[in-house]
N, C-alpha and C positions, 0 to 999 in steps of 0.2 A: 738135663732139661726134661720136664714132664711132657710127654707126647700125648697125654690123655686129653680128651675134650669133656666138658661138662656132660654128665649123664651117661658116660661110657666107663666101663671098668678096665678095658684093655684094648689098645689099638693094635691091629695086625698090619704091619708094613709088608708089601710084597713087590717083587721085581717082575718085570716082563719075562715071559717065557723065552723071548728072543734075546735076552741079555746074555752076554758072555763074560768071561773073566777079564776083559780089557780095561775095566775100571770106569767106563763112561756110562754108568747106569743111574737111573732114578728109581725111586720106590714110591708107591702110592698106597694110601690108606683111606678107608671109608669112615668118615666121621659122622655118619647118619645124615646130616643135612648138607655137608660139604665134602670135598675131596682134598686130601693132603698130599703134597708132593715134596720129596726131599732127595738130596744127593746121597747115594748109597755109600760113597767114600767118606762122607762127613755127616753122619746122621744127627749129630748133636749141634750142628751149625745153624739149625733153623729149618723152617719149612715154608712153602708157599701153600696157601689155602685158597681153593677156588670153589665157587658155587657149582652145583651140578650142571647148570647151563653153561657156565664158563668152561668146565672140563669137557663137555660135549663139543663146544666150539673149538677148543684147543686140539682135541683128537681129530676132528674133521680136517682142520687145517694141516696138521702134521701128516695125516695119511695122504692128503692131496699133494704133498711136496711143497706147499706154500711157505713153509718155514725152513726149507733147506738152505744152507749157506752156499 
């Protein structure tokens, strides 16, 4: 699967500094106008793409504990 977006030559996926080797990690990439999110265990399985505003809202909710199970 090609993970590049139009107008970009190479996308750099990165994990959180808080990730461990437990396997429950996501990776994020900056697509210039959007943010990509994918499962680090299955990077070829697809990705979720959020607007920058959507990413900001998601991180606020995650940090507040609003998304905890």
